[in-house]
N, C-alpha and C positions, 0 to 999 in steps of 0.2 A: 567378552562373553566367555565361560572361560561351558563343554559341555564333552558327555560322553557319547561312545557311538554305540550303538547293540544294549547299553546298558553293562560297560568290559568298568578297567576301571580307566585303560586310558583314556586319559583325557586330551583333546584339541582346544585350539583356545580361538578364535577370530576375530578380528575390527572390522566393527561399521561404521557408520556418520550418517550425516544425512542433512541441511540444514533447509526450511521451512522458512516460508511471514505468519507467526500467526495469526490471530485477529481476535482485535479486545473483543472480554467476555465468555470466548467459545475454548470450552476444555480437547485435548485430545489423549489418546493413548494408543503409544507405540508398539506393538509387538516385534518382539525378535524371535527370527527362526531362525535355523539352517536348515536347504534345502540341501540337497544334490554334495552332502557339503561344504555350502557358500551358505555367510551368513552373509544373513540380509533383515531391512529393517523395515516394518508395514505398521507406516503412520495411515492415526480413523480420526480428524474430526466429528467430536461427538457429540456437537452440539452445544447450546447455553448452556443455562439454568431456564429457562422463564420454556426450553424447548423440550424441558432430557427427557424424552420420549422420536425426537429425530437422530434418524438411521442411517447410523456410520461414515459417512463417506467417507472415499480417498485423501488425500491429500497431497498436489504434487507438489514436489521435494527433488534436490539432486542430492546422490545419493555422494559420495567420495572414495573411493580405491586406496587402499593406505600397503603399502607394499617394508616388511621387516628387513630393517639388516644386512648390509651378510654377514657379517660378525655374529647376528643376533644377539652380541649386544648393544647395540647403539638403538636411537630412535624410530622409529616408524616414520618416514619419503608415502606424502598425501598429496593427493589431486579434487 
């Protein structure tokens, strides 16, 4: 994700991924956000087509951390 801080021209970027186990026929919404300079993904289950008015519920997930290569030219490393 690329973002600007305080509407300035300076662009910053971050990488965030997570894994979760989806349920059949469920719909999910992922919101990408930056809080205190840290990126994160908020993942919510919005229900099924049969229950479209269900309140979104947080989804259990595992967030992964990433580091850039020392040269800034190599791949990211993660856990």
